[in-house]
C-alpha positions, 0 to 999 in steps of 0.5 A: 147957244150960238152966242155962247159958242162964239164966245168960247171959240173966240176965247179958244182962238185967243189962247191959241194965239197967246200960246203960239206967241209964247212958243215963238218967243221960246224958239227965238231965245233958243236960236239966239242961245245956239248962235251965242254958242257957235260965235261967243264973241270976245266975251267980258274983258277980264283984265287990263292990258298986259303989254300987247295982250288983252284977255277976254272971256272967250279970246285973247286980243293981240295987236300983233297976232289979232284975235285968238279964240280960247275955245279948245285950247289947253293951258299948261303952267310952269314956274319961272325958270323951268321950261315948258315941256310938251306932253 
C-alpha cells in the first residue's frame, strides 16, 4: 500500500511540475506579447527607400526627422494639385 501510495504521489508531483512549467511558459508568452504592444519597434520594412524616408510597419524613418512612430496618427489623402485642408 505504501509503495502504491508513493507511486501515486510521485505521479501527482510530476503532473504538478509539468502543469506549472506550462503555466509559466504561457505567462512568459503573454508578457512578451504585452511588451510587443507597448514597444512594437519599427516592424517589417514595407517599401524601398523613397528619398530620405523608409516606411516600416510601425514607423517612418527619416534621416532628417529620425524615427516617427505611426501609432495614433491619422492619414489624409488628396490628389495632386489639391491642397490638404484640416478638418
